[in-house]
Biopython code that builds the backbone (N, CA, C, O; Angstrom):
import numpy as np
from Bio.PDB.StructureBuilder import StructureBuilder

atoms = [
    (1, "GLN", "N", (27.982, 45.678, 7.602)),
    (1, "GLN", "CA", (27.503, 44.165, 7.927)),
    (1, "GLN", "C", (26.095, 43.978, 8.312)),
    (1, "GLN", "O", (25.469, 42.993, 7.920)),
    (2, "LEU", "N", (25.498, 45.006, 9.165)),
    (2, "LEU", "CA", (24.057, 44.899, 9.301)),
    (2, "LEU", "C", (23.147, 44.857, 7.953)),
    (2, "LEU", "O", (22.205, 44.078, 7.803)),
    (3, "HIS", "N", (23.521, 45.699, 7.115)),
    (3, "HIS", "CA", (23.051, 45.966, 5.773)),
    (3, "HIS", "C", (22.938, 44.524, 5.126)),
    (3, "HIS", "O", (21.842, 44.100, 4.759)),
    (4, "LEU", "N", (24.145, 43.752, 4.991)),
    (4, "LEU", "CA", (24.234, 42.677, 4.536)),
    (4, "LEU", "C", (23.526, 41.653, 5.155)),
    (4, "LEU", "O", (22.928, 40.858, 4.430)),
    (5, "THR", "N", (23.479, 41.515, 6.468)),
    (5, "THR", "CA", (22.472, 40.796, 7.119)),
    (5, "THR", "C", (21.249, 40.840, 6.998)),
    (5, "THR", "O", (20.571, 39.817, 7.100)),
    (6, "THR", "N", (20.733, 42.011, 6.760)),
    (6, "THR", "CA", (19.282, 42.417, 6.730)),
    (6, "THR", "C", (18.914, 41.964, 5.376)),
    (6, "THR", "O", (17.782, 41.542, 5.139)),
    (7, "SER", "N", (19.943, 42.049, 4.381)),
    (7, "SER", "CA", (19.519, 41.646, 3.015)),
    (7, "SER", "C", (19.723, 40.194, 2.917)),
    (7, "SER", "O", (19.043, 39.645, 2.049)),
    (8, "GLU", "N", (20.426, 39.523, 3.540)),
    (8, "GLU", "CA", (20.455, 38.137, 3.623)),
    (8, "GLU", "C", (19.283, 37.466, 4.318)),
    (8, "GLU", "O", (18.714, 36.446, 3.930)),
    (9, "LYS", "N", (19.014, 38.156, 5.358)),
    (9, "LYS", "CA", (17.459, 37.636, 6.311)),
    (9, "LYS", "C", (16.558, 37.946, 5.255)),
    (9, "LYS", "O", (15.866, 36.968, 4.972)),
    (10, "ASN", "N", (16.264, 39.188, 4.416)),
    (10, "ASN", "CA", (15.254, 39.325, 3.343)),
    (10, "ASN", "C", (15.385, 38.177, 2.412)),
    (10, "ASN", "O", (14.339, 37.529, 2.359)),
    (11, "GLU", "N", (16.333, 37.722, 1.665)),
    (11, "GLU", "CA", (16.409, 36.612, 0.801)),
    (11, "GLU", "C", (16.127, 35.726, 1.262)),
    (11, "GLU", "O", (15.455, 35.006, 0.524)),
    (12, "LEU", "N", (16.384, 35.197, 2.604)),
    (12, "LEU", "CA", (16.112, 34.063, 3.294)),
    (12, "LEU", "C", (14.361, 33.910, 3.477)),
    (12, "LEU", "O", (13.716, 32.892, 3.226)),
    (13, "ALA", "N", (13.866, 35.098, 3.938)),
    (13, "ALA", "CA", (12.725, 35.137, 4.099)),
    (13, "ALA", "C", (11.876, 34.821, 2.927)),
    (13, "ALA", "O", (11.052, 33.907, 2.954)),
    (14, "THR", "N", (12.084, 35.597, 1.874)),
    (14, "THR", "CA", (11.544, 35.284, 0.644)),
    (14, "THR", "C", (11.574, 34.071, 0.031)),
    (14, "THR", "O", (10.608, 33.544, -0.519)),
    (15, "SER", "N", (12.906, 33.526, 0.138)),
    (15, "SER", "CA", (13.273, 32.120, -0.322)),
    (15, "SER", "C", (12.093, 31.130, 0.628)),
    (15, "SER", "O", (11.363, 30.335, 0.036)),
    (16, "LEU", "N", (12.040, 31.268, 1.851)),
    (16, "LEU", "CA", (11.162, 30.533, 2.949)),
    (16, "LEU", "C", (9.558, 30.447, 2.303)),
    (16, "LEU", "O", (8.759, 29.518, 2.192)),
    (17, "GLU", "N", (9.521, 31.737, 1.981)),
    (17, "GLU", "CA", (8.017, 32.086, 1.586)),
    (17, "GLU", "C", (7.605, 31.267, 0.193)),
    (17, "GLU", "O", (6.517, 30.727, -0.007)),
    (18, "ARG", "N", (8.703, 31.308, -0.690)),
    (18, "ARG", "CA", (8.551, 30.719, -2.027)),
    (18, "ARG", "C", (8.620, 29.160, -1.698)),
    (18, "ARG", "O", (7.918, 28.490, -2.456)),
    (19, "VAL", "N", (9.178, 28.584, -0.920)),
    (19, "VAL", "CA", (9.299, 27.328, -0.530)),
    (19, "VAL", "C", (7.946, 26.978, 0.296)),
    (19, "VAL", "O", (7.359, 25.944, -0.024)),
    (20, "GLN", "N", (7.459, 27.716, 1.257)),
    (20, "GLN", "CA", (6.122, 27.239, 1.865)),
    (20, "GLN", "C", (5.012, 27.380, 1.013)),
    (20, "GLN", "O", (3.951, 26.841, 1.327)),
    (21, "ASN", "N", (5.139, 28.198, -0.283)),
    (21, "ASN", "CA", (4.142, 28.423, -1.311)),
    (21, "ASN", "C", (3.951, 27.202, -1.998)),
    (21, "ASN", "O", (2.895, 26.629, -2.265)),
    (22, "GLN", "N", (5.474, 26.786, -2.323)),
    (22, "GLN", "CA", (5.653, 25.516, -3.157)),
    (22, "GLN", "C", (4.957, 24.297, -2.469)),
    (22, "GLN", "O", (4.267, 23.440, -3.021)),
    (23, "LEU", "N", (5.240, 24.388, -1.325)),
    (23, "LEU", "CA", (4.821, 23.206, -0.313)),
    (23, "LEU", "C", (3.245, 23.398, -0.216)),
    (23, "LEU", "O", (2.512, 22.410, -0.261)),
    (24, "GLN", "N", (2.811, 24.498, -0.101)),
    (24, "GLN", "CA", (1.325, 24.533, 0.045)),
    (24, "GLN", "C", (0.574, 23.998, -1.405)),
    (24, "GLN", "O", (-0.419, 23.273, -1.445)),
    (25, "GLU", "N", (1.165, 24.439, -2.340)),
    (25, "GLU", "CA", (0.809, 24.079, -3.746)),
    (25, "GLU", "C", (0.803, 22.506, -3.897)),
    (25, "GLU", "O", (-0.141, 21.844, -4.332)),
    (26, "ARG", "N", (2.022, 22.024, -3.463)),
    (26, "ARG", "CA", (1.944, 20.728, -3.834)),
    (26, "ARG", "C", (1.112, 19.860, -2.665)),
    (26, "ARG", "O", (0.823, 18.699, -2.955)),
    (27, "GLU", "N", (0.725, 20.372, -1.381)),
    (27, "GLU", "CA", (-0.028, 19.581, -0.452)),
    (27, "GLU", "C", (-1.442, 19.813, -1.129)),
    (27, "GLU", "O", (-2.268, 18.907, -1.010)),
    (28, "SER", "N", (-1.775, 20.927, -1.813)),
    (28, "SER", "CA", (-3.155, 21.023, -2.423)),
    (28, "SER", "C", (-3.248, 19.997, -3.505)),
    (28, "SER", "O", (-4.247, 19.291, -3.648)),
    (29, "GLU", "N", (-2.164, 19.927, -4.280)),
    (29, "GLU", "CA", (-2.106, 19.058, -5.410)),
    (29, "GLU", "C", (-2.224, 17.670, -4.824)),
    (29, "GLU", "O", (-3.087, 17.002, -5.395)),
    (30, "ILE", "N", (-1.616, 17.073, -3.874)),
    (30, "ILE", "CA", (-1.776, 15.849, -3.280)),
    (30, "ILE", "C", (-3.160, 15.471, -2.823)),
    (30, "ILE", "O", (-3.721, 14.384, -2.967)),
    (31, "LYS", "N", (-3.616, 16.587, -2.235)),
    (31, "LYS", "CA", (-5.084, 16.388, -1.484)),
    (31, "LYS", "C", (-6.094, 16.362, -2.668)),
    (31, "LYS", "O", (-7.126, 15.704, -2.539)),
    (32, "ARG", "N", (-5.857, 17.017, -3.765)),
    (32, "ARG", "CA", (-6.676, 16.844, -5.026)),
    (32, "ARG", "C", (-6.704, 15.465, -5.533)),
    (32, "ARG", "O", (-7.702, 14.827, -5.869)),
    (33, "GLU", "N", (-5.426, 15.076, -5.546)),
    (33, "GLU", "CA", (-5.252, 13.691, -6.154)),
    (33, "GLU", "C", (-5.709, 12.732, -5.170)),
    (33, "GLU", "O", (-6.430, 11.857, -5.650)),
    (34, "ILE", "N", (-5.477, 12.650, -3.850)),
    (34, "ILE", "CA", (-6.139, 11.597, -2.927)),
    (34, "ILE", "C", (-7.669, 11.673, -3.044)),
    (34, "ILE", "O", (-8.257, 10.592, -3.032)),
    (35, "ALA", "N", (-8.392, 12.786, -3.153)),
    (35, "ALA", "CA", (-9.756, 13.099, -3.388)),
    (35, "ALA", "C", (-10.095, 12.186, -4.617)),
    (35, "ALA", "O", (-10.855, 11.227, -4.487)),
    (36, "GLU", "N", (-9.446, 12.548, -5.949)),
    (36, "GLU", "CA", (-9.697, 11.809, -7.075)),
    (36, "GLU", "C", (-9.545, 10.259, -6.906)),
    (36, "GLU", "O", (-10.400, 9.517, -7.388)),
    (37, "TYR", "N", (-8.567, 9.809, -6.290)),
    (37, "TYR", "CA", (-8.435, 8.389, -5.997)),
    (37, "TYR", "C", (-9.396, 7.826, -5.182)),
    (37, "TYR", "O", (-9.753, 6.661, -5.361)),
    (38, "LYS", "N", (-9.936, 8.636, -4.158)),
    (38, "LYS", "CA", (-11.084, 8.243, -3.198)),
    (38, "LYS", "C", (-12.303, 8.049, -4.313)),
    (38, "LYS", "O", (-12.955, 7.009, -4.406)),
    (39, "ASP", "N", (-12.474, 9.068, -5.030)),
    (39, "ASP", "CA", (-13.655, 8.913, -5.824)),
    (39, "ASP", "C", (-13.603, 7.699, -6.809)),
    (39, "ASP", "O", (-14.576, 6.953, -6.917)),
    (40, "ARG", "N", (-12.562, 7.530, -7.457)),
    (40, "ARG", "CA", (-12.241, 6.481, -8.284)),
    (40, "ARG", "C", (-12.452, 5.128, -7.744)),
    (40, "ARG", "O", (-12.904, 4.190, -8.399)),
    (41, "LEU", "N", (-12.001, 5.075, -6.181)),
    (41, "LEU", "CA", (-12.061, 3.895, -5.736)),
    (41, "LEU", "C", (-13.497, 3.453, -5.213)),
    (41, "LEU", "O", (-13.864, 2.279, -5.161)),
    (42, "LEU", "N", (-14.335, 4.661, -4.795)),
    (42, "LEU", "CA", (-15.594, 4.373, -4.720)),
    (42, "LEU", "C", (-16.252, 3.916, -5.890)),
    (42, "LEU", "O", (-16.995, 2.934, -5.865)),
    (43, "GLN", "N", (-16.042, 4.514, -6.821)),
    (43, "GLN", "CA", (-16.778, 4.016, -8.112)),
    (43, "GLN", "C", (-16.410, 2.765, -8.595)),
    (43, "GLN", "O", (-17.297, 2.054, -9.067)),
    (44, "ALA", "N", (-15.146, 2.330, -8.559)),
    (44, "ALA", "CA", (-14.640, 1.112, -8.945)),
    (44, "ALA", "C", (-15.525, -0.041, -7.683)),
    (44, "ALA", "O", (-15.977, -1.112, -8.088)),
    (45, "GLU", "N", (-15.657, 0.346, -6.280)),
    (45, "GLU", "CA", (-16.411, -0.563, -5.523)),
    (45, "GLU", "C", (-17.688, -0.645, -5.777)),
    (45, "GLU", "O", (-18.296, -1.697, -5.577)),
    (46, "LYS", "N", (-18.385, 0.650, -6.340)),
    (46, "LYS", "CA", (-19.715, 0.323, -6.534)),
    (46, "LYS", "C", (-20.130, -0.376, -7.962)),
    (46, "LYS", "O", (-21.154, -1.017, -8.200)),
    (47, "GLU", "N", (-19.132, -0.095, -8.768)),
    (47, "GLU", "CA", (-19.109, -1.181, -9.990)),
    (47, "GLU", "C", (-19.030, -2.477, -9.752)),
    (47, "GLU", "O", (-19.769, -3.297, -10.295)),
    (48, "HIS", "N", (-18.126, -2.763, -8.918)),
    (48, "HIS", "CA", (-17.936, -4.052, -8.555)),
    (48, "HIS", "C", (-19.036, -4.692, -7.614)),
    (48, "HIS", "O", (-19.323, -5.883, -7.738)),
    (49, "GLN", "N", (-19.694, -3.824, -6.599)),
    (49, "GLN", "CA", (-20.671, -4.567, -5.891)),
    (49, "GLN", "C", (-22.157, -4.511, -6.684)),
    (49, "GLN", "O", (-23.145, -5.080, -6.221)),
    (50, "ASP", "N", (-22.181, -3.721, -7.986)),
    (50, "ASP", "CA", (-23.211, -3.663, -8.902)),
    (50, "ASP", "C", (-23.087, -5.121, -9.702)),
    (50, "ASP", "O", (-24.046, -5.869, -9.890)),
    (51, "ALA", "N", (-21.824, -5.360, -10.104)),
    (51, "ALA", "CA", (-21.666, -6.468, -10.878)),
    (51, "ALA", "C", (-21.902, -7.826, -9.981)),
    (51, "ALA", "O", (-22.388, -8.831, -10.499)),
    (52, "LEU", "N", (-21.551, -7.782, -8.703)),
    (52, "LEU", "CA", (-21.648, -8.866, -7.925)),
    (52, "LEU", "C", (-23.160, -9.191, -7.727)),
    (52, "LEU", "O", (-23.631, -10.303, -7.967)),
    (53, "THR", "N", (-23.915, -8.080, -7.247)),
    (53, "THR", "CA", (-25.558, -8.002, -7.316)),
    (53, "THR", "C", (-26.100, -8.748, -8.325)),
    (53, "THR", "O", (-26.824, -9.733, -8.180)),
    (54, "GLU", "N", (-25.575, -8.041, -9.801)),
    (54, "GLU", "CA", (-26.220, -8.846, -10.694)),
    (54, "GLU", "C", (-25.875, -10.210, -11.009)),
    (54, "GLU", "O", (-26.676, -10.938, -11.595)),
    (55, "ALA", "N", (-24.494, -10.680, -10.583)),
    (55, "ALA", "CA", (-24.130, -11.981, -10.802)),
    (55, "ALA", "C", (-25.073, -13.042, -9.945)),
    (55, "ALA", "O", (-25.562, -14.114, -10.301)),
    (56, "ASN", "N", (-25.139, -12.369, -8.739)),
    (56, "ASN", "CA", (-26.030, -13.195, -7.843)),
    (56, "ASN", "C", (-27.731, -13.461, -7.954)),
    (56, "ASN", "O", (-28.441, -14.404, -7.605)),
    (57, "ARG", "N", (-27.984, -12.284, -8.549)),
    (57, "ARG", "CA", (-29.442, -12.340, -9.193)),
    (57, "ARG", "C", (-29.565, -13.267, -10.406)),
    (57, "ARG", "O", (-30.475, -14.097, -10.391)),
    (58, "LYS", "N", (-28.837, -13.213, -11.327)),
    (58, "LYS", "CA", (-28.495, -14.016, -12.418)),
    (58, "LYS", "C", (-28.461, -15.592, -11.844)),
    (58, "LYS", "O", (-29.236, -16.449, -12.268)),
    (59, "ASN", "N", (-27.537, -15.824, -10.906)),
    (59, "ASN", "CA", (-27.429, -17.111, -10.228)),
    (59, "ASN", "C", (-28.946, -17.569, -9.516)),
    (59, "ASN", "O", (-29.292, -18.749, -9.457)),
    (60, "GLU", "N", (-29.538, -16.763, -9.142)),
    (60, "GLU", "CA", (-30.552, -17.121, -8.311)),
    (60, "GLU", "C", (-31.628, -17.665, -9.036)),
    (60, "GLU", "O", (-32.265, -18.667, -8.710)),
    (61, "VAL", "N", (-31.842, -16.820, -10.241)),
    (61, "VAL", "CA", (-32.829, -17.312, -11.254)),
    (61, "VAL", "C", (-32.345, -18.492, -11.947)),
    (61, "VAL", "O", (-33.198, -19.196, -12.488)),
    (62, "GLU", "N", (-31.088, -18.841, -12.027)),
    (62, "GLU", "CA", (-30.775, -19.682, -12.865)),
    (62, "GLU", "C", (-30.963, -20.889, -11.889)),
    (62, "GLU", "O", (-31.342, -21.918, -12.447)),
    (63, "ILE", "N", (-30.774, -20.958, -10.569)),
    (63, "ILE", "CA", (-30.898, -21.993, -9.520)),
    (63, "ILE", "C", (-32.223, -22.261, -9.543)),
    (63, "ILE", "O", (-32.516, -23.455, -9.612)),
    (64, "GLU", "N", (-33.438, -21.173, -9.489)),
    (64, "GLU", "CA", (-34.851, -21.206, -9.367)),
    (64, "GLU", "C", (-35.089, -22.230, -10.573)),
    (64, "GLU", "O", (-35.602, -23.339, -10.425)),
    (65, "ALA", "N", (-34.606, -21.657, -11.887)),
    (65, "ALA", "CA", (-35.013, -22.612, -13.123)),
    (65, "ALA", "C", (-34.679, -23.872, -13.050)),
    (65, "ALA", "O", (-35.436, -24.719, -13.523)),
    (66, "CYS", "N", (-33.363, -24.262, -12.382)),
    (66, "CYS", "CA", (-32.886, -25.645, -12.289)),
    (66, "CYS", "C", (-34.011, -26.277, -11.030)),
    (66, "CYS", "O", (-34.359, -27.455, -11.114)),
    (67, "HIS", "N", (-34.427, -25.568, -10.107)),
    (67, "HIS", "CA", (-35.141, -26.289, -9.017)),
    (67, "HIS", "C", (-36.622, -26.656, -9.841)),
    (67, "HIS", "O", (-37.201, -27.714, -9.594)),
    (68, "GLU", "N", (-37.051, -25.882, -10.626)),
    (68, "GLU", "CA", (-38.191, -26.073, -11.497)),
    (68, "GLU", "C", (-38.163, -27.188, -12.564)),
    (68, "GLU", "O", (-39.081, -27.977, -12.788)),
    (69, "LYS", "N", (-36.967, -27.135, -13.188)),
    (69, "LYS", "CA", (-36.585, -28.357, -14.227)),
    (69, "LYS", "C", (-36.629, -29.518, -13.134)),
    (69, "LYS", "O", (-37.502, -30.350, -13.379)),
    (70, "ILE", "N", (-35.899, -29.753, -12.010)),
    (70, "ILE", "CA", (-35.679, -31.011, -11.309)),
    (70, "ILE", "C", (-37.205, -31.190, -10.865)),
    (70, "ILE", "O", (-37.643, -32.291, -11.199)),
    (71, "SER", "N", (-38.061, -30.429, -10.237)),
    (71, "SER", "CA", (-39.245, -30.560, -9.884)),
    (71, "SER", "C", (-40.228, -31.224, -11.113)),
    (71, "SER", "O", (-41.091, -32.061, -10.850)),
    (72, "SER", "N", (-39.991, -30.770, -12.374)),
    (72, "SER", "CA", (-40.755, -31.243, -13.450)),
    (72, "SER", "C", (-40.389, -32.649, -13.824)),
    (72, "SER", "O", (-41.264, -33.457, -14.132)),
    (73, "LEU", "N", (-38.940, -33.002, -13.800)),
    (73, "LEU", "CA", (-38.444, -34.015, -14.281)),
    (73, "LEU", "C", (-38.840, -35.183, -13.083)),
    (73, "LEU", "O", (-39.177, -36.316, -13.427)),
    (74, "GLU", "N", (-38.769, -34.818, -11.771)),
    (74, "GLU", "CA", (-39.344, -35.723, -10.842)),
    (74, "GLU", "C", (-40.819, -35.978, -11.015)),
    (74, "GLU", "O", (-41.282, -37.106, -10.848)),
    (75, "HIS", "N", (-41.453, -35.094, -11.298)),
    (75, "HIS", "CA", (-43.264, -35.322, -11.733)),
    (75, "HIS", "C", (-43.180, -36.335, -12.912)),
    (75, "HIS", "O", (-43.872, -37.353, -12.943)),
    (76, "PHE", "N", (-42.202, -35.958, -13.973)),
    (76, "PHE", "CA", (-42.269, -36.927, -15.257)),
    (76, "PHE", "C", (-41.891, -38.117, -14.636)),
    (76, "PHE", "O", (-42.777, -38.971, -14.606)),
    (77, "ILE", "N", (-40.722, -38.439, -14.086)),
    (77, "ILE", "CA", (-40.288, -39.687, -13.822)),
    (77, "ILE", "C", (-41.544, -40.561, -12.844)),
    (77, "ILE", "O", (-41.850, -41.719, -13.129)),
    (78, "SER", "N", (-42.013, -40.010, -11.990)),
    (78, "SER", "CA", (-43.087, -40.498, -11.198)),
    (78, "SER", "C", (-44.235, -40.829, -12.076)),
    (78, "SER", "O", (-44.687, -41.966, -11.942)),
    (79, "SER", "N", (-44.774, -40.076, -12.922)),
    (79, "SER", "CA", (-45.774, -40.582, -13.919)),
    (79, "SER", "C", (-45.493, -41.593, -14.849)),
    (79, "SER", "O", (-46.370, -42.297, -15.349)),
    (80, "GLN", "N", (-44.054, -41.705, -15.145)),
    (80, "GLN", "CA", (-43.455, -42.825, -16.195)),
    (80, "GLN", "C", (-43.585, -44.171, -15.215)),
    (80, "GLN", "O", (-44.077, -45.229, -15.607)),
    (81, "LYS", "N", (-43.103, -43.969, -13.988)),
    (81, "LYS", "CA", (-43.186, -45.024, -13.056)),
    (81, "LYS", "C", (-44.627, -45.788, -13.051)),
    (81, "LYS", "O", (-44.754, -47.003, -13.202)),
    (82, "LEU", "N", (-45.764, -44.795, -12.836)),
    (82, "LEU", "CA", (-47.107, -45.332, -12.749)),
    (82, "LEU", "C", (-47.252, -45.896, -14.152)),
    (82, "LEU", "O", (-47.440, -47.102, -14.313)),
    (83, "GLU", "N", (-47.170, -45.059, -15.158)),
    (83, "GLU", "CA", (-47.464, -45.809, -16.420)),
    (83, "GLU", "C", (-46.888, -47.234, -16.525)),
    (83, "GLU", "O", (-47.660, -48.154, -16.793)),
    (84, "ILE", "N", (-45.531, -47.478, -16.322)),
    (84, "ILE", "CA", (-44.798, -48.728, -16.185)),
    (84, "ILE", "C", (-45.473, -49.473, -15.453)),
    (84, "ILE", "O", (-45.619, -50.622, -15.870)),
    (85, "GLU", "N", (-46.065, -49.138, -14.240)),
    (85, "GLU", "CA", (-46.830, -50.223, -13.372)),
    (85, "GLU", "C", (-48.337, -50.812, -14.151)),
    (85, "GLU", "O", (-48.938, -51.886, -14.126)),
    (86, "HIS", "N", (-48.512, -49.753, -14.694)),
    (86, "HIS", "CA", (-49.979, -49.862, -15.424)),
    (86, "HIS", "C", (-49.866, -50.774, -16.558)),
    (86, "HIS", "O", (-50.698, -51.647, -16.804)),
    (87, "LEU", "N", (-48.700, -50.524, -17.315)),
    (87, "LEU", "CA", (-48.508, -51.383, -18.571)),
    (87, "LEU", "C", (-48.057, -53.062, -17.979)),
    (87, "LEU", "O", (-48.461, -54.069, -18.561)),
    (88, "LYS", "N", (-47.247, -53.108, -16.854)),
    (88, "LYS", "CA", (-47.037, -54.452, -16.246)),
    (88, "LYS", "C", (-48.204, -55.060, -15.990)),
    (88, "LYS", "O", (-48.368, -56.226, -16.350)),
    (89, "SER", "N", (-49.221, -54.334, -15.307)),
    (89, "SER", "CA", (-50.368, -54.884, -14.913)),
    (89, "SER", "C", (-51.351, -55.349, -16.220)),
    (89, "SER", "O", (-52.084, -56.338, -16.211)),
    (90, "ASN", "N", (-51.227, -54.625, -17.074)),
    (90, "ASN", "CA", (-52.066, -55.124, -18.317)),
    (90, "ASN", "C", (-51.520, -56.140, -19.193)),
    (90, "ASN", "O", (-52.165, -56.880, -19.936)),
    (91, "LYS", "N", (-50.118, -56.094, -19.011)),
    (91, "LYS", "CA", (-49.319, -57.204, -19.603)),
    (91, "LYS", "C", (-49.903, -58.660, -19.141)),
    (91, "LYS", "O", (-50.257, -59.600, -19.853)),
    (92, "GLU", "N", (-49.886, -58.523, -17.509)),
    (92, "GLU", "CA", (-50.064, -59.664, -16.953)),
    (92, "GLU", "C", (-51.314, -60.127, -17.116)),
    (92, "GLU", "O", (-51.537, -61.337, -17.073)),
    (93, "GLN", "N", (-52.302, -59.201, -17.328)),
    (93, "GLN", "CA", (-53.684, -59.570, -17.538)),
    (93, "GLN", "C", (-53.854, -60.426, -19.085)),
    (93, "GLN", "O", (-54.467, -61.461, -19.346)),
    (94, "LEU", "N", (-53.110, -59.595, -19.872)),
    (94, "LEU", "CA", (-53.116, -60.262, -21.348)),
    (94, "LEU", "C", (-52.657, -61.413, -21.273)),
    (94, "LEU", "O", (-53.210, -62.366, -21.822)),
    (95, "ASN", "N", (-51.453, -61.523, -20.507)),
    (95, "ASN", "CA", (-50.920, -62.946, -20.382)),
    (95, "ASN", "C", (-51.805, -63.966, -19.851)),
    (95, "ASN", "O", (-51.916, -65.060, -20.405)),
    (96, "ASN", "N", (-52.534, -63.604, -18.643)),
    (96, "ASN", "CA", (-53.447, -64.548, -18.501)),
    (96, "ASN", "C", (-54.561, -64.878, -19.229)),
    (96, "ASN", "O", (-55.013, -66.022, -19.195)),
    (97, "SER", "N", (-55.074, -63.969, -19.909)),
    (97, "SER", "CA", (-56.336, -63.942, -20.904)),
    (97, "SER", "C", (-55.832, -64.673, -22.267)),
    (97, "SER", "O", (-56.674, -65.078, -23.068)),
    (98, "LEU", "N", (-54.380, -64.842, -22.525)),
    (98, "LEU", "CA", (-53.815, -65.381, -23.525)),
    (98, "LEU", "C", (-53.626, -66.855, -23.190)),
    (98, "LEU", "O", (-53.675, -67.689, -24.094)),
    (99, "LYS", "N", (-53.371, -67.270, -21.688)),
    (99, "LYS", "CA", (-53.353, -68.602, -21.192)),
    (99, "LYS", "C", (-54.724, -69.129, -21.337)),
    (99, "LYS", "O", (-54.924, -70.110, -22.054)),
    (100, "GLU", "N", (-55.641, -68.565, -20.729)),
    (100, "GLU", "CA", (-57.023, -68.836, -20.719)),
    (100, "GLU", "C", (-57.530, -69.379, -22.094)),
    (100, "GLU", "O", (-58.144, -70.439, -22.212)),
    (101, "ALA", "N", (-57.206, -68.538, -23.122)),
    (101, "ALA", "CA", (-57.545, -68.582, -24.469)),
    (101, "ALA", "C", (-56.940, -69.855, -24.909)),
    (101, "ALA", "O", (-57.661, -70.703, -25.436)),
    (102, "ASN", "N", (-55.785, -70.044, -24.751)),
    (102, "ASN", "CA", (-55.084, -71.257, -25.402)),
    (102, "ASN", "C", (-55.466, -72.434, -24.735)),
    (102, "ASN", "O", (-55.511, -73.452, -25.426)),
    (103, "GLN", "N", (-55.770, -72.522, -23.461)),
    (103, "GLN", "CA", (-56.367, -73.650, -22.587)),
    (103, "GLN", "C", (-57.620, -74.034, -23.275)),
    (103, "GLN", "O", (-57.914, -75.192, -23.574)),
    (104, "ALA", "N", (-58.505, -72.740, -23.558)),
    (104, "ALA", "CA", (-59.940, -73.243, -24.148)),
    (104, "ALA", "C", (-59.882, -73.532, -25.568)),
    (104, "ALA", "O", (-60.824, -74.171, -26.038)),
    (105, "LEU", "N", (-58.815, -73.126, -26.428)),
    (105, "LEU", "CA", (-58.630, -73.344, -27.872)),
    (105, "LEU", "C", (-58.211, -74.982, -27.755)),
    (105, "LEU", "O", (-58.785, -75.852, -28.410)),
    (106, "GLY", "N", (-57.058, -75.259, -26.760)),
    (106, "GLY", "CA", (-56.859, -76.635, -26.428)),
    (106, "GLY", "C", (-58.089, -77.687, -26.128)),
    (106, "GLY", "O", (-58.155, -78.787, -26.678)),
    (107, "GLU", "N", (-58.910, -77.270, -25.320)),
    (107, "GLU", "CA", (-59.929, -77.964, -24.828)),
    (107, "GLU", "C", (-60.887, -78.111, -26.244)),
    (107, "GLU", "O", (-61.416, -79.178, -26.554)),
    (108, "PHE", "N", (-60.983, -77.168, -26.846)),
    (108, "PHE", "CA", (-61.921, -77.330, -28.192)),
    (108, "PHE", "C", (-61.428, -78.037, -29.156)),
    (108, "PHE", "O", (-62.160, -78.706, -29.886)),
    (109, "LEU", "N", (-59.917, -77.982, -29.319)),
    (109, "LEU", "CA", (-59.467, -78.833, -30.268)),
    (109, "LEU", "C", (-59.616, -80.463, -29.951)),
    (109, "LEU", "O", (-59.687, -81.312, -30.841)),
    (110, "LYS", "N", (-59.648, -80.727, -28.621)),
    (110, "LYS", "CA", (-59.515, -82.098, -28.169)),
    (110, "LYS", "C", (-60.985, -82.409, -28.265)),
    (110, "LYS", "O", (-61.291, -83.575, -28.516)),
    (111, "THR", "N", (-61.979, -81.469, -28.088)),
    (111, "THR", "CA", (-63.286, -82.099, -28.210)),
    (111, "THR", "C", (-63.671, -82.282, -29.741)),
    (111, "THR", "O", (-64.300, -83.283, -30.084)),
    (112, "LYS", "N", (-63.307, -81.348, -30.626)),
    (112, "LYS", "CA", (-63.223, -81.483, -32.074)),
    (112, "LYS", "C", (-62.849, -82.711, -32.706)),
    (112, "LYS", "O", (-63.552, -83.273, -33.546)),
    (113, "VAL", "N", (-61.679, -83.149, -32.277)),
    (113, "VAL", "CA", (-60.831, -84.286, -32.724)),
    (113, "VAL", "C", (-61.623, -85.766, -32.290)),
    (113, "VAL", "O", (-61.478, -86.840, -32.874)),
    (114, "ARG", "N", (-62.373, -85.536, -31.269)),
    (114, "ARG", "CA", (-63.106, -86.770, -31.013)),
    (114, "ARG", "C", (-64.262, -87.033, -31.618)),
    (114, "ARG", "O", (-64.857, -88.084, -31.380)),
]
sb = StructureBuilder()
sb.init_structure("model")
sb.init_model(0)
sb.init_chain("A")
sb.init_seg("    ")
for serial, (resi, resn, name, xyz) in enumerate(atoms, 1):
    if name == "N":
        sb.init_residue(resn, " ", resi, " ")
    sb.init_atom(name, np.array(xyz, "f"), 0.0, 1.0, " ", f" {name:<3s}", serial, name[0])
structure = sb.get_structure()
């Protein structure tokens, strides 16, 4: 009986050791997988941050270009308004000159007819 119990105890100890070894191997495997997933996550986060940074940089460049375009258009509009005012003033002067010339012509024709 003692021999049988000892034998069973040795088998159980061997079996326990085998199970413990399997658990340790599985634990090591899980730890390696976790480390791998963490590395992949960090890499994905870095790639995402890099892409975000690049997108922000491109947006800033585009926004700056738009501001410059707006400023340029505002300057152009301002110069066009000044040109319009200048042309209106010239038109008014020409109309006045034309009126005076027509009046002078009228006077000349009246004196010529007499």
